[in-house]
C-alpha positions as CSV (number, residue, x, y, z in Angstrom):
1,M,85.0,97.4,141.7
2,H,82.7,98.8,139.1
3,S,82.4,97.9,135.4
4,T,79.9,98.6,132.6
5,P,79.1,95.8,130.2
6,A,77.9,96.3,126.7
7,D,74.2,96.7,127.7
8,G,75.1,99.8,129.9
9,Q,74.3,98.2,133.3
10,T,76.8,98.8,136.1
11,I,78.2,95.7,137.8
12,V,79.4,96.1,141.4
13,I,81.7,93.4,142.9
14,A,82.3,93.5,146.6
15,P,84.7,91.4,148.7
16,S,81.9,90.2,151.1
17,A,78.1,90.0,151.6
18,P,76.4,93.0,153.1
19,P,76.8,93.2,156.9
20,P,73.9,92.1,159.1
21,R,71.3,94.8,159.8
22,A,69.3,94.4,163.1
23,G,65.6,93.8,162.4
24,Y,66.1,93.0,158.7
25,A,66.9,90.0,156.5
26,W,68.9,90.3,153.3
27,D,67.0,89.2,150.2
28,Q,69.8,88.4,147.8
29,G,69.8,89.5,144.2
30,H,68.8,87.0,141.5
31,W,68.4,86.7,137.8
32,R,64.8,87.2,136.7
33,W,63.3,86.5,133.3
34,D,62.0,89.6,131.6
35,R,60.8,89.9,128.0
36,G,62.8,87.0,126.6
37,R,66.1,87.5,128.5
38,Y,67.5,87.4,132.0
39,V,68.1,90.6,133.9
40,W,69.7,91.1,137.3
41,A,67.4,92.1,140.2
42,P,69.5,93.5,143.0
43,G,69.3,92.4,146.6
44,H,67.7,94.4,149.3
45,W,66.8,94.4,153.0
46,R,63.4,93.2,154.2
47,P,62.0,93.9,157.6
48,V,62.0,90.8,159.8
49,R,58.7,89.2,160.8
50,A,58.6,87.9,164.3
51,S,58.5,84.1,164.6
52,Y,59.2,83.6,160.9
53,R,62.4,82.8,158.9
54,W,63.2,84.1,155.5
55,V,63.2,81.6,152.7
56,P,65.2,83.0,149.7
57,G,63.8,83.0,146.3
58,H,65.0,80.3,144.0
59,W,64.6,78.7,140.5
60,V,62.9,75.3,140.3
61,Q,63.0,73.1,137.2
62,H,59.4,72.4,136.0
63,G,59.7,69.8,133.1
64,P,61.9,71.4,130.4
65,N,61.4,74.9,131.8
66,W,62.3,76.8,135.0
67,R,60.0,78.6,137.4
68,W,61.0,81.4,139.9
69,V,59.7,80.9,143.4
70,E,59.6,84.2,145.2
71,G,61.4,84.6,148.5
72,H,58.9,84.4,151.4
73,W,58.5,84.3,155.2
74,A,57.8,80.8,156.6
């Protein structure tokens, strides 16, 4: 399903997550802070690193504010 909100961005709603892709890990989309507002950063595939696991990016509260921790291989 596609829709276009007032700011002109297309929103895609799918019935399930992307299928697994051999040799890649899915880096899910997230909201990022950009010039005083949140904007959607779409998900994408990242090549797998042998002997590592993907840790998704996430927001962490830091006092009264929030900080984005980038996804990374651990």
